[in-house]
Each structure stands twice: as C-alpha cells, then as structure tokens.
C-alpha positions as a Markdown table, in Angstrom:
| # | Residue | x | y | z |
|---|---|---|---|---|
| 1 | Met | 3.1 | 52.9 | -26.3 |
| 2 | Phe | 2.0 | 54.4 | -23.1 |
| 3 | Ala | 0.5 | 57.9 | -23.2 |
| 4 | Ala | 2.7 | 60.5 | -21.5 |
| 5 | Phe | 0.7 | 62.5 | -18.9 |
| 6 | Val | 2.9 | 64.7 | -16.7 |
| 7 | Ala | 1.7 | 67.6 | -14.7 |
| 8 | Ala | 3.7 | 69.9 | -12.4 |
| 9 | Gly | 2.9 | 69.5 | -8.7 |
| 10 | Val | 4.2 | 71.7 | -5.9 |
| 11 | Leu | 5.3 | 70.3 | -2.6 |
| 12 | Leu | 6.2 | 72.5 | 0.3 |
| 13 | Leu | 9.3 | 70.9 | 1.8 |
| 14 | Phe | 10.3 | 71.3 | 5.4 |
| 15 | Phe | 12.4 | 69.3 | 7.7 |
| 16 | Ala | 11.5 | 67.4 | 10.8 |
| 17 | Cys | 12.0 | 68.9 | 14.2 |
| 18 | Ala | 13.9 | 67.6 | 17.2 |
| 19 | Lys | 12.0 | 67.2 | 20.4 |
| 20 | Ala | 13.3 | 69.5 | 23.1 |
| 21 | Glu | 14.3 | 68.5 | 26.6 |
| 22 | Pro | 12.4 | 70.0 | 29.5 |
| 23 | Glu | 13.8 | 73.1 | 31.2 |
| 24 | Pro | 15.4 | 72.6 | 34.6 |
| 25 | Gly | 12.9 | 72.1 | 37.4 |
| 26 | Thr | 12.4 | 75.7 | 38.4 |
| 27 | Ala | 9.2 | 77.2 | 39.8 |
| 28 | Asn | 8.5 | 78.8 | 36.4 |
| 29 | Ser | 9.6 | 77.1 | 33.2 |
| 30 | Ile | 8.8 | 77.1 | 29.5 |
| 31 | Arg | 9.4 | 74.2 | 27.1 |
| 32 | Phe | 9.1 | 74.3 | 23.4 |
| 33 | Glu | 7.6 | 71.3 | 21.6 |
| 34 | Tyr | 10.7 | 71.3 | 19.3 |
| 35 | Gln | 14.2 | 72.6 | 19.5 |
| 36 | Ser | 14.2 | 73.8 | 15.9 |
| 37 | Ile | 11.9 | 74.1 | 12.9 |
| 38 | Ala | 12.2 | 75.0 | 9.3 |
| 39 | Ile | 9.5 | 76.9 | 7.4 |
| 40 | Cys | 9.2 | 78.5 | 4.0 |
| 41 | Ile | 8.9 | 82.2 | 3.1 |
| 42 | Asp | 5.3 | 83.3 | 3.6 |
| 43 | Glu | 4.5 | 80.3 | 5.7 |
| 44 | Thr | 3.1 | 80.8 | 9.2 |
| 45 | Arg | 3.4 | 78.1 | 11.9 |
| 46 | Gln | 2.0 | 78.0 | 15.5 |
| 47 | Leu | 4.8 | 77.4 | 18.0 |
| 48 | Asn | 3.5 | 75.1 | 20.8 |
| 49 | Ile | 4.9 | 75.3 | 24.3 |
| 50 | Arg | 4.3 | 73.8 | 27.7 |
| 51 | Val | 4.5 | 76.1 | 30.8 |
| 52 | Cys | 4.9 | 75.4 | 34.5 |
| 53 | Cys | 4.0 | 78.1 | 37.0 |
| 54 | Asp | 1.8 | 78.6 | 40.0 |
| 55 | Gly | -1.5 | 76.7 | 39.4 |
| 56 | Met | -0.4 | 75.5 | 36.0 |
| 57 | Ser | 1.1 | 72.1 | 35.0 |
| 58 | Ala | 3.4 | 71.5 | 32.1 |
| 59 | Asp | 1.5 | 68.3 | 31.4 |
| 60 | Glu | -0.9 | 70.2 | 29.1 |
| 61 | Pro | -0.2 | 72.4 | 26.0 |
| 62 | Tyr | -0.2 | 76.1 | 26.9 |
| 63 | Asp | -3.1 | 78.3 | 25.7 |
| 64 | Thr | -1.1 | 80.6 | 23.4 |
| 65 | Asp | -4.3 | 82.4 | 22.3 |
| 66 | Gly | -5.5 | 83.2 | 25.8 |
| 67 | Asn | -1.9 | 83.6 | 27.1 |
| 68 | Pro | -2.9 | 83.5 | 30.8 |
| 69 | Cys | 0.7 | 84.0 | 32.0 |
| 70 | Gly | 1.3 | 87.1 | 29.8 |
| 71 | Leu | 4.3 | 85.5 | 28.1 |
| 72 | Val | 6.4 | 87.7 | 25.9 |
| 73 | Trp | 7.5 | 86.6 | 22.4 |
| 74 | Lys | 10.5 | 87.9 | 20.6 |
| 75 | Ser | 12.5 | 87.2 | 17.4 |
| 76 | Ser | 16.2 | 87.9 | 17.1 |
| 77 | Lys | 15.8 | 88.7 | 13.4 |
| 78 | Pro | 12.2 | 89.7 | 12.7 |
| 79 | Gln | 13.1 | 90.5 | 9.1 |
| 80 | Ile | 13.8 | 86.8 | 8.7 |
| 81 | Ala | 11.2 | 85.2 | 11.0 |
| 82 | Gly | 8.6 | 87.4 | 12.8 |
| 83 | Val | 6.5 | 86.2 | 15.7 |
| 84 | Asp | 3.3 | 87.7 | 17.1 |
| 85 | Gly | 2.0 | 87.8 | 20.7 |
| 86 | Arg | 0.3 | 84.4 | 20.3 |
| 87 | Gly | 3.5 | 82.5 | 19.2 |
| 88 | Arg | 2.7 | 82.3 | 15.5 |
| 89 | Val | 5.9 | 82.6 | 13.5 |
| 90 | Thr | 6.0 | 83.7 | 9.9 |
| 91 | Gly | 8.9 | 83.4 | 7.4 |
| 92 | Tyr | 9.9 | 86.6 | 5.6 |
| 93 | Ser | 13.3 | 85.9 | 4.0 |
| 94 | Ser | 15.8 | 83.1 | 3.8 |
| 95 | Gly | 18.0 | 82.7 | 6.9 |
| 96 | Thr | 17.9 | 81.6 | 10.6 |
| 97 | Ala | 16.5 | 83.4 | 13.6 |
| 98 | Thr | 16.0 | 82.6 | 17.3 |
| 99 | Val | 12.5 | 83.0 | 18.6 |
| 100 | Ser | 12.2 | 83.3 | 22.4 |
| 101 | Cys | 9.4 | 83.1 | 24.9 |
| 102 | Ala | 9.7 | 84.5 | 28.4 |
| 103 | Phe | 7.8 | 85.3 | 31.6 |
| 104 | Pro | 7.2 | 89.1 | 31.8 |
| 105 | Asp | 9.3 | 89.3 | 35.0 |
| 106 | Gly | 12.2 | 87.4 | 33.3 |
| 107 | Ser | 12.0 | 84.5 | 35.8 |
| 108 | Ala | 12.2 | 81.9 | 33.0 |
| 109 | Ser | 12.5 | 81.8 | 29.2 |
| 110 | Ser | 13.1 | 79.4 | 26.4 |
| 111 | Ser | 14.0 | 79.6 | 22.7 |
| 112 | Ile | 13.7 | 77.8 | 19.4 |
| 113 | Thr | 15.8 | 78.1 | 16.2 |
| 114 | Val | 13.7 | 78.9 | 13.1 |
| 115 | Thr | 15.2 | 78.3 | 9.6 |
| 116 | Val | 13.4 | 80.0 | 6.7 |
| 117 | Thr | 13.9 | 78.8 | 3.2 |
| 118 | Glu | 12.6 | 79.5 | -0.3 |
| 119 | Lys | 9.6 | 77.4 | -1.4 |
| 120 | Gln | 11.0 | 74.4 | -3.2 |
| 121 | Thr | 9.2 | 72.7 | -6.0 |
| 122 | Leu | 9.5 | 69.4 | -7.8 |
| 123 | Thr | 7.6 | 67.8 | -10.6 |
| 124 | Leu | 5.6 | 64.7 | -10.1 |
| 125 | Pro | 3.2 | 63.1 | -12.6 |
| 126 | Glu | -0.4 | 63.6 | -11.7 |
| 127 | Lys | -1.0 | 60.1 | -13.1 |
| 128 | Leu | 2.0 | 57.8 | -13.3 |
| 129 | Ser | 1.6 | 56.9 | -16.9 |
| 130 | Gln | 4.8 | 56.0 | -18.8 |
| 131 | Pro | 6.3 | 57.0 | -22.2 |
| 132 | Leu | 8.4 | 54.0 | -23.0 |
| 133 | Ser | 10.6 | 55.8 | -25.4 |
| 134 | Thr | 12.2 | 58.1 | -22.8 |
| 135 | Ala | 11.5 | 56.9 | -19.4 |
| 136 | Leu | 12.1 | 53.2 | -19.0 |
| 137 | Met | 15.4 | 51.5 | -18.0 |
| 138 | Phe | 15.9 | 47.8 | -17.8 |
| 139 | Ser | 18.1 | 45.9 | -15.5 |
| 140 | Arg | 17.8 | 42.3 | -16.7 |
| 141 | Ser | 19.7 | 40.2 | -14.3 |
| 142 | Val | 21.6 | 37.0 | -14.8 |
| 143 | Val | 20.4 | 33.9 | -12.9 |
| 144 | Leu | 22.8 | 33.2 | -10.1 |
| 145 | Lys | 21.4 | 30.3 | -8.2 |
| 146 | Cys | 18.0 | 29.7 | -9.8 |
| 147 | Asn | 15.5 | 32.3 | -10.9 |
| 148 | Ser | 16.1 | 35.2 | -8.5 |
| 149 | Val | 13.5 | 37.8 | -7.7 |
| 150 | Met | 14.3 | 41.6 | -7.4 |
| 151 | Gln | 13.3 | 43.0 | -4.0 |
| 152 | Cys | 14.5 | 46.7 | -4.2 |
| 153 | Phe | 16.9 | 48.9 | -6.1 |
| 154 | Asp | 19.0 | 52.2 | -6.0 |
| 155 | Val | 20.5 | 54.4 | -8.6 |
| 156 | Gly | 24.1 | 55.6 | -8.3 |
| 157 | Ser | 25.3 | 59.1 | -9.1 |
| 158 | Asp | 27.3 | 57.5 | -12.0 |
| 159 | Gly | 24.2 | 56.0 | -13.5 |
| 160 | Met | 24.8 | 52.5 | -12.2 |
| 161 | Leu | 21.8 | 50.5 | -11.1 |
| 162 | Trp | 22.0 | 48.6 | -7.8 |
| 163 | His | 19.4 | 46.0 | -6.8 |
| 164 | Ile | 18.9 | 43.2 | -4.3 |
| 165 | Gln | 17.6 | 39.9 | -5.6 |
| 166 | Leu | 16.2 | 37.2 | -3.3 |
| 167 | Gly | 17.2 | 33.7 | -4.3 |
| 168 | Ala | 14.1 | 31.8 | -5.5 |
| 169 | Gly | 14.6 | 28.4 | -4.0 |
| 170 | Ala | 17.3 | 29.8 | -1.8 |
| 171 | Pro | 15.5 | 32.4 | 0.3 |
| 172 | Glu | 18.3 | 32.6 | 2.8 |
| 173 | Leu | 20.4 | 34.5 | 0.2 |
| 174 | Leu | 20.3 | 38.1 | -0.8 |
| 175 | Tyr | 22.3 | 39.1 | -3.8 |
| 176 | Val | 23.4 | 42.7 | -3.8 |
| 177 | Met | 24.1 | 43.5 | -7.5 |
| 178 | Arg | 25.3 | 46.4 | -9.5 |
| 179 | Gly | 25.5 | 47.1 | -13.2 |
| 180 | Lys | 24.7 | 49.4 | -16.1 |
| 181 | Pro | 21.1 | 49.7 | -17.4 |
| 182 | Asn | 20.1 | 47.1 | -19.9 |
| 183 | Lys | 23.2 | 45.0 | -19.1 |
| 184 | Ser | 23.8 | 42.0 | -16.9 |
| 185 | Pro | 25.3 | 42.9 | -13.4 |
| 186 | Glu | 29.0 | 43.5 | -13.3 |
| 187 | Asp | 29.5 | 42.2 | -9.8 |
| 188 | Tyr | 27.7 | 41.2 | -6.6 |
| 189 | Met | 28.1 | 40.2 | -3.0 |
| 190 | Ile | 25.9 | 37.8 | -0.9 |
| 191 | Leu | 24.1 | 38.5 | 2.4 |
| 192 | Arg | 23.0 | 35.3 | 4.1 |
| 193 | Trp | 20.2 | 35.2 | 6.7 |
| 194 | Phe | 19.8 | 39.0 | 6.6 |
| 195 | Gly | 16.1 | 38.8 | 5.9 |
| 196 | His | 13.7 | 39.5 | 3.0 |
| 197 | Gly | 15.6 | 42.5 | 1.6 |
| 198 | Thr | 12.5 | 44.7 | 1.3 |
| 199 | Asn | 14.3 | 48.1 | 1.2 |
| 200 | Phe | 17.9 | 49.2 | 0.9 |
| 201 | Ala | 20.0 | 52.3 | 0.1 |
| 202 | Val | 23.4 | 52.8 | -1.3 |
| 203 | Glu | 25.7 | 55.3 | 0.5 |
| 204 | Glu | 28.5 | 56.8 | -1.7 |
| 205 | Ser | 31.6 | 57.8 | 0.3 |
| 206 | Gly | 34.5 | 58.7 | -2.0 |
| 207 | Ala | 35.4 | 55.5 | -3.9 |
| 208 | Asp | 33.6 | 53.3 | -1.3 |
| 209 | Arg | 30.0 | 52.2 | -1.3 |
| 210 | Tyr | 28.0 | 51.1 | 1.7 |
| 211 | Ile | 24.8 | 49.1 | 1.6 |
| 212 | Trp | 22.1 | 50.0 | 4.2 |
| 213 | Val | 19.8 | 47.0 | 4.6 |
| 214 | Gly | 17.7 | 45.1 | 7.1 |
| 215 | Ser | 19.7 | 42.4 | 8.9 |
| 216 | Asn | 19.4 | 39.6 | 11.5 |
| 217 | Gly | 16.4 | 37.9 | 10.0 |
| 218 | Thr | 14.8 | 34.7 | 11.2 |
| 219 | Lys | 13.6 | 31.6 | 9.4 |
| 220 | Leu | 9.8 | 31.2 | 9.2 |
| 221 | Ser | 7.9 | 27.9 | 9.0 |
| 222 | Asp | 7.9 | 28.0 | 5.2 |
| 223 | Gly | 11.7 | 28.3 | 5.0 |
| 224 | Thr | 11.7 | 32.0 | 4.1 |
| 225 | Tyr | 13.5 | 34.7 | 6.1 |
| 226 | Ser | 11.8 | 37.8 | 7.5 |
| 227 | Gln | 11.2 | 39.7 | 10.8 |
| 228 | Asn | 14.7 | 41.1 | 10.7 |
| 229 | Cys | 15.4 | 43.1 | 13.9 |
| 230 | Thr | 18.4 | 45.3 | 13.0 |
| 231 | Val | 19.6 | 47.5 | 10.2 |
| 232 | Ser | 23.2 | 47.1 | 9.0 |
| 233 | Arg | 25.5 | 49.4 | 7.0 |
| 234 | Val | 27.7 | 47.1 | 5.1 |
| 235 | Lys | 30.7 | 48.1 | 2.9 |
| 236 | Tyr | 30.2 | 46.7 | -0.5 |
| 237 | Ala | 32.8 | 44.1 | -1.4 |
| 238 | Pro | 32.2 | 42.2 | -4.6 |
| 239 | Gly | 32.5 | 38.4 | -4.2 |
| 240 | Glu | 32.2 | 38.4 | -0.4 |
| 241 | Glu | 29.5 | 36.8 | 1.7 |
| 242 | Leu | 28.3 | 38.0 | 5.1 |
| 243 | Lys | 26.1 | 36.2 | 7.6 |
| 244 | Leu | 23.3 | 37.7 | 9.7 |
| 245 | Glu | 24.8 | 41.2 | 10.0 |
| 246 | Gly | 27.9 | 43.2 | 9.2 |
| 247 | Gly | 29.6 | 46.6 | 9.4 |
| 248 | Asp | 27.7 | 49.1 | 11.6 |
| 249 | Thr | 24.5 | 47.6 | 12.9 |
| 250 | Phe | 21.6 | 49.7 | 14.4 |
| 251 | Tyr | 18.9 | 48.5 | 16.8 |
| 252 | Ile | 15.6 | 49.7 | 18.2 |
| 253 | Arg | 14.2 | 47.6 | 21.0 |
| 254 | Asn | 11.2 | 45.4 | 20.3 |
| 255 | Lys | 11.0 | 46.3 | 16.6 |
| 256 | Lys | 10.9 | 43.8 | 13.8 |
| 257 | Asn | 10.7 | 44.0 | 10.0 |
| 258 | Val | 13.0 | 47.1 | 10.2 |
| 259 | His | 14.2 | 48.7 | 7.0 |
| 260 | Pro | 16.3 | 51.8 | 6.2 |
| 261 | Ala | 16.3 | 54.8 | 3.8 |
| 262 | Ile | 18.9 | 57.5 | 3.7 |
| 263 | Asp | 19.2 | 61.1 | 2.4 |
| 264 | Met | 22.9 | 61.8 | 2.2 |
| 265 | Asp | 22.5 | 65.4 | 1.1 |
| 266 | Asn | 20.5 | 66.2 | 4.2 |
| 267 | Asp | 22.2 | 63.9 | 6.6 |
| 268 | Met | 19.0 | 61.9 | 7.3 |
| 269 | Leu | 18.3 | 58.3 | 8.2 |
| 270 | Cys | 14.8 | 56.8 | 8.4 |
| 271 | Ile | 13.9 | 53.4 | 9.8 |
| 272 | Thr | 10.5 | 51.8 | 9.4 |
| 273 | Ala | 9.2 | 48.9 | 11.5 |
| 274 | Val | 5.9 | 47.0 | 11.7 |
| 275 | Ala | 4.1 | 45.4 | 14.6 |
| 276 | Ser | 0.5 | 44.5 | 15.3 |
| 277 | Gly | -1.1 | 46.2 | 12.3 |
| 278 | Val | 0.9 | 49.5 | 12.7 |
| 279 | Arg | 3.8 | 50.8 | 10.6 |
| 280 | Asp | 6.2 | 53.2 | 12.4 |
| 281 | Phe | 8.7 | 55.6 | 10.8 |
| 282 | Tyr | 11.6 | 57.1 | 12.8 |
| 283 | Phe | 13.8 | 59.9 | 11.5 |
| 284 | Tyr | 17.4 | 60.5 | 12.7 |
| 285 | Arg | 20.4 | 62.6 | 11.8 |
| 286 | Leu | 22.5 | 60.1 | 9.9 |
| 287 | Ser | 25.7 | 61.4 | 11.4 |
| 288 | Ala | 24.3 | 61.2 | 14.9 |
| 289 | Ala | 23.1 | 57.6 | 14.4 |
| 290 | Leu | 26.6 | 56.6 | 13.3 |
| 291 | Ala | 28.1 | 58.5 | 16.3 |
| 292 | Thr | 25.9 | 56.6 | 18.8 |
| 293 | Pro | 28.3 | 54.5 | 20.9 |
| 294 | Leu | 28.2 | 50.7 | 20.4 |
| 295 | Ser | 26.6 | 48.7 | 23.2 |
| 296 | Arg | 25.6 | 45.1 | 23.9 |
| 297 | Val | 22.0 | 44.4 | 22.8 |
| 298 | Thr | 20.1 | 41.2 | 23.0 |
| 299 | Leu | 18.0 | 40.3 | 19.9 |
| 300 | Ser | 14.8 | 38.5 | 19.7 |
| 301 | Arg | 15.1 | 34.7 | 19.3 |
| 302 | Gln | 16.3 | 33.8 | 15.8 |
| 303 | Thr | 16.2 | 30.6 | 13.8 |
| 304 | Tyr | 18.6 | 30.3 | 10.9 |
| 305 | Gly | 20.5 | 27.7 | 8.9 |
| 306 | Gly | 19.8 | 24.2 | 7.7 |
| 307 | Asp | 18.9 | 25.6 | 4.3 |
| 308 | Asp | 21.2 | 23.1 | 2.6 |
| 309 | Ser | 23.8 | 20.5 | 3.7 |
| 310 | Ser | 26.5 | 23.1 | 4.4 |
| 311 | Thr | 24.8 | 24.4 | 7.6 |
| 312 | Thr | 22.8 | 23.2 | 10.6 |
| 313 | Gln | 19.6 | 24.9 | 11.7 |
| 314 | Lys | 20.0 | 26.9 | 15.0 |
| 315 | Ser | 17.4 | 28.6 | 17.2 |
| 316 | Glu | 19.0 | 31.0 | 19.7 |
| 317 | Thr | 18.9 | 34.3 | 21.4 |
| 318 | Arg | 22.0 | 36.3 | 20.4 |
| 319 | Thr | 23.7 | 39.3 | 22.0 |
| 320 | Ile | 25.6 | 41.5 | 19.6 |
| 321 | Glu | 27.3 | 44.9 | 19.5 |
| 322 | Ala | 25.2 | 47.6 | 17.9 |
| 323 | His | 24.3 | 51.3 | 17.8 |
| 324 | Asp | 21.2 | 51.3 | 20.1 |
| 325 | Leu | 18.8 | 53.9 | 18.9 |
| 326 | Thr | 16.1 | 52.9 | 21.4 |
| 327 | Asp | 16.5 | 55.9 | 23.7 |
| 328 | Val | 17.7 | 58.3 | 21.1 |
| 329 | Thr | 15.1 | 61.1 | 20.6 |
| 330 | Pro | 14.2 | 61.1 | 16.9 |
| 331 | Leu | 14.0 | 64.2 | 14.8 |
| 332 | Gly | 10.5 | 63.2 | 13.9 |
| 333 | Lys | 8.3 | 60.1 | 13.8 |
| 334 | Phe | 4.8 | 59.0 | 12.9 |
| 335 | Ser | 2.8 | 55.8 | 12.7 |
| 336 | Thr | 0.1 | 54.6 | 10.3 |
| 337 | Thr | -2.3 | 51.8 | 10.7 |
| 338 | Ile | -2.6 | 49.0 | 8.1 |
| 339 | Pro | -4.6 | 50.0 | 6.2 |
| 340 | Gly | -4.6 | 53.6 | 7.1 |
| 341 | Ala | -6.4 | 56.8 | 6.2 |
| 342 | Asp | -7.3 | 57.2 | 2.5 |
| 343 | Asn | -6.4 | 53.5 | 1.9 |
| 344 | Leu | -2.7 | 54.1 | 2.7 |
| 345 | Cys | -1.1 | 50.6 | 3.2 |
| 346 | Lys | -4.1 | 48.9 | 1.6 |
| 347 | Tyr | -1.7 | 46.8 | -0.4 |
| 348 | Ala | 1.6 | 45.2 | 0.5 |
| 349 | Phe | 4.5 | 47.5 | 1.5 |
| 350 | Gln | 7.0 | 47.6 | -1.3 |
| 351 | Gly | 9.6 | 50.1 | -0.2 |
| 352 | Phe | 10.1 | 53.8 | 0.7 |
| 353 | Asp | 12.6 | 56.6 | 0.3 |
| 354 | Ile | 13.3 | 59.9 | 1.9 |
| 355 | Gln | 14.4 | 63.1 | 0.2 |
| 356 | Asp | 14.4 | 66.8 | 1.2 |
| 357 | Gly | 12.2 | 66.2 | 4.2 |
| 358 | Asn | 9.6 | 64.0 | 2.5 |
| 359 | Leu | 8.9 | 60.3 | 2.6 |
| 360 | Tyr | 8.0 | 58.5 | -0.6 |
| 361 | Phe | 5.8 | 55.4 | 0.2 |
| 362 | Phe | 5.3 | 52.6 | -2.3 |
| 363 | Glu | 2.7 | 49.8 | -2.1 |
| 364 | Gly | 1.3 | 47.3 | -4.5 |
| 365 | Glu | 0.5 | 43.7 | -5.5 |
| 366 | Ala | 0.9 | 41.7 | -8.6 |
| 367 | Val | -1.7 | 40.2 | -10.8 |
| 368 | Asn | -1.6 | 36.8 | -9.1 |
| 369 | Ser | -3.5 | 38.3 | -6.1 |
| 370 | Gln | -5.4 | 41.1 | -8.0 |
| 371 | Pro | -7.4 | 41.3 | -11.2 |
| 372 | Lys | -4.6 | 43.5 | -12.4 |
| 373 | Ser | -1.2 | 44.4 | -11.1 |
| 374 | Val | -1.6 | 47.5 | -9.0 |
| 375 | Ala | 0.8 | 50.0 | -7.3 |
| 376 | Tyr | 0.4 | 53.3 | -5.6 |
| 377 | Val | 2.8 | 56.2 | -4.6 |
| 378 | Thr | 2.1 | 58.5 | -1.6 |
| 379 | Val | 4.3 | 61.3 | -0.4 |
| 380 | Leu | 4.2 | 62.3 | 3.3 |
| 381 | Asp | 6.1 | 64.7 | 5.5 |
| 382 | Met | 7.9 | 63.7 | 8.6 |
| 383 | Ser | 4.9 | 64.1 | 10.7 |
| 384 | Gly | 2.8 | 61.8 | 8.5 |
| 385 | Lys | 0.9 | 64.5 | 6.8 |
| 386 | Val | 0.1 | 63.7 | 3.1 |
| 387 | Val | 1.7 | 66.3 | 0.9 |
| 388 | Trp | 1.1 | 64.4 | -2.4 |
| 389 | Pro | -2.0 | 62.3 | -2.6 |
| 390 | Arg | -2.0 | 58.5 | -3.1 |
| 391 | Thr | -1.5 | 58.1 | -6.8 |
| 392 | Arg | -2.0 | 55.0 | -8.9 |
| 393 | Val | 0.7 | 53.8 | -11.2 |
| 394 | Glu | -1.2 | 53.4 | -14.4 |
| 395 | Ala | 1.7 | 52.2 | -16.6 |
| 396 | Ile | 1.7 | 48.7 | -15.2 |
| 397 | Glu | -1.9 | 48.1 | -16.1 |
| 398 | Glu | -1.3 | 48.3 | -19.9 |
| 399 | Glu | -0.7 | 44.6 | -20.4 |
| 400 | Ser | -0.5 | 44.8 | -24.2 |
| 401 | Ala | 2.1 | 47.6 | -24.1 |
| 402 | Leu | 4.1 | 45.7 | -21.5 |
| 403 | Val | 4.2 | 42.6 | -23.7 |
| 404 | Ala | 5.1 | 44.6 | -26.8 |
| 405 | Ala | 8.0 | 46.2 | -25.0 |
| 406 | Gly | 9.2 | 42.8 | -23.8 |
| 407 | Ile | 8.8 | 43.7 | -20.1 |
| 408 | Cys | 6.5 | 40.7 | -19.4 |
| 409 | Gly | 5.6 | 37.7 | -21.4 |
| 410 | Ser | 2.3 | 37.1 | -23.2 |
| 411 | Asp | 1.6 | 34.3 | -20.8 |
| 412 | Ala | 2.3 | 36.3 | -17.7 |
| 413 | Asn | -1.1 | 38.2 | -17.5 |
| 414 | Gly | 0.7 | 41.5 | -17.0 |
| 415 | Tyr | 2.6 | 40.4 | -13.9 |
| 416 | Met | 4.3 | 43.5 | -12.5 |
| 417 | Glu | 5.1 | 43.5 | -8.8 |
| 418 | Ala | 6.2 | 46.8 | -7.2 |
| 419 | Glu | 9.7 | 46.5 | -5.8 |
| 420 | Gly | 11.3 | 49.7 | -4.6 |
| 421 | Ile | 11.1 | 53.5 | -5.0 |
| 422 | Lys | 13.8 | 56.2 | -5.2 |
| 423 | Met | 13.8 | 59.9 | -5.7 |
| 424 | Lys | 17.1 | 60.8 | -7.4 |
| 425 | Gln | 18.2 | 64.1 | -8.9 |
| 426 | Gly | 14.6 | 65.3 | -8.8 |
| 427 | Arg | 13.3 | 62.3 | -10.7 |
| 428 | Leu | 11.1 | 59.6 | -9.4 |
| 429 | His | 12.2 | 56.0 | -10.0 |
| 430 | Leu | 9.9 | 53.0 | -9.5 |
| 431 | Gly | 11.0 | 49.3 | -9.5 |
| 432 | Phe | 9.0 | 46.4 | -10.8 |
| 433 | Ala | 9.7 | 42.7 | -11.0 |
| 434 | Ser | 8.1 | 41.1 | -14.0 |
| 435 | His | 7.7 | 37.6 | -15.6 |
| 436 | Gly | 9.5 | 38.0 | -18.9 |
| 437 | Pro | 9.2 | 35.8 | -21.9 |
| 438 | Gly | 9.9 | 32.2 | -21.1 |
| 439 | Ala | 8.9 | 32.8 | -17.5 |
| 440 | Lys | 12.2 | 34.5 | -16.8 |
| 441 | Arg | 12.3 | 37.2 | -14.1 |
| 442 | Trp | 13.1 | 40.7 | -15.1 |
| 443 | Ala | 14.1 | 43.6 | -12.9 |
| 444 | Asn | 12.7 | 46.9 | -14.3 |
| 445 | Val | 13.1 | 50.5 | -13.2 |
| 446 | Phe | 10.6 | 53.1 | -14.5 |
| 447 | Arg | 12.0 | 56.6 | -14.4 |
| 448 | Tyr | 9.7 | 59.6 | -14.4 |
C-alpha cells in the first residue's frame, strides 16, 4: 500500500492577457503591453507601456518610474483597482475597472481593462504518493488489433473515461475509446494517419462529444506516425473511421508535433508545438479560434499509407481548408528549451492540460530507459512562470506495491510510462501505461 502524503498548496490563478494593437500613428501615442489583465485582491502588478512623442520612440518600454513625459494615470473604479503615478495597479475588491494613461495635455491616451478576483486555491500533493484504496482507477482495455498502447486520456463529467490507444503493430491507427472505470470500453472510433496521439481533450456540447487531437501526421522511416502539423476537432462517432483529419482543423504555419488542450469553462484553447529543441505554447480564446474563417493552407510534405495491403504509400504536399491561426494574436504564449530551467522537459513530453489560467505539464520515461520509471508534474502560468514546482510522482516507483495491486506484472520491472494529465473538478488525474500480468498492456489513471 502506498503511503498517503497530501499537503495543501496555494496557487494564485490569473488569466493570460491579449496583446494590444498600436495606437494610430499620431505625434503622441501610448500603447499598453496588453489589452486586459486579471489580478487577485491584494495583488499589485506593474502596467507596462510604450510611448511615442518628441525625442522618444515606442520601440523601447517606457520608464514608468522616471515618467519623463509626465503621464497621468487614472482608474475608473479605484475601489476595485487603484493605480499609482508609476502605473502600478493594485486589486482591492472583486470587479472590473478601466485604467487609463494620458499625456497631461490630453493629446493622447490609452486604457486597459483590469479584472480583480478573489484568490483561488486548489490542493495539490506536495509529493505525488498514492493511497491505492481511494485514489486509483483502472481502465483495462480490450485488445482491438494487437496489443494496443494508451497514449492519453480524459475524464467526462459523467465519470466516463476516454483514452486514445495507439495500435501496436499498426501505428497508423489511433483508437479513441470510452468506457466506465474498471470495465472494457463500451465503444470506439478510429483515426487513421492522424499521428502519435500524444495529447487530446474531450469537449462536451449537449449530447455531443468532440475530440480535440493532433492530425495530419506523416510516416517516419520506422513506419510510425508523428510530426502532425494540424489539430482537429472531430465529432465522436462510434464505429466510424477518419483519415488524416476531420471536422474543424486548425493550423499554425511551420509548426509540427502540435497538440491541443482545452478549458471549456474558461473558453480557452492551448496548442503546443516543438521545433529545434524548443517547445512552444500558444493560448487562444476557444470561441475565437472556432470563429476564425476557413482558408486554404498548404501543409508540409506528408508520407502516409502502405501500412497494409489495403492502401498504397503516398508522399505529397496537400492543400486543405483549415482555421489558420498563424496571424491570430494569442492571448498568451511562452517557449521552453528542451531541457529547460530546473530540468523542465528533461524527460519525454507526456501530455499537458490547462485549467483556470494554469498549464499542467507532464513528463516521464518508463523503466526500459531508466533505472526506475519516472514522471514529473510542473504547473506554469500562461507566461511560463512556474507556480507549482516540478514534482516527482513517487507512486510509480513502488514496484512491489504496483505488482501487488495488479497494475504491472512481476516480470515487468515496474514498467509505468506516463501517458496524459488532466485537472478535473479540482482533482489531478495522471495516466500511466503499464505492462500487466502476462505482458498485457493496462491503461491506468491515478486520481489525486
């Protein structure tokens, strides 16, 4: 039995801010760094601006401390958000205020919307140990076409588990499956040539369910599929098969290995992409992304097919209709090197989620490439600042307890590969693929 070790942690939650457009090209102009921000009560934030006037270029941040232009700051509701003469705004009570900055002669001004909220808290374990009796759910999946491998998962509001399995021996196939915990899946659909299925999310819309997942993958030299260059929002239809992409498809130019996460409650979409040792994260309003007009986009050259006798391998450059987010200004974005500061991204990327203005980052590797299976969780805000430190998942290192619980076989050496992370109803869920007794593959979800 694992020891339960749970300590309360406090995260200050705030939402990303949209980049503002420059003011019209007047002699004097003021431009805020963002169009809006959200802060907590008792939080103070410096508002950054760029100013254009005689002898001063808007190319450099304005010296708010020295205030050489004598700019005047004002809040429409100082009882909610007050601002001092140096552009530092402080939250006093819940609500929304407009903070303005103007030249003393009134020749130019600009403003920003400030939303003030109560401090929000959530509980995360200081160490991710695991009491088996209360916090472990199993999703032990049937074999569809060979011994499939779980790639990622989600948890429905009705308690149903969703997960994507990659066909072992048939890497061109992603099985999107749903079912009750500890039961075999009730139904599934197939996505062919979409990619590796590293991260996905389930959108609940009335009785309909939509799958957000990377799409338009390409076949690598070893026959596996990866480097997908789009994200698709696919209506879940049990028994159906889609090829390459489907539904609403989203594109960011020159990005590969793109994967989505969504926060329906806060109308947020995040897309991650990797290139040349850097991982990028882009945050958008979900509704705005869906409203972006369809346009013709040309994808990177793809190779697909020829995986069995039913198809012929092709290598081509395709043009499709998609929502092009390339020139859409994101609400926020950040990048991290691989590996990054404090060992972030030291291990293989194993999924991410977004909730209440925070990004939950999951990484890890199984025992076949490490002395022990390892996994880490880090929580960052939308600017990339760490708000919960990189934390080791200790539960998966207790091999004897894993074997005793039937999670992995005694001959598997504690094989636990991190596969997906979700924050649902204030609880953290971590996915792991294991080698169960008899070398079968299990899909496990640990709930904290």
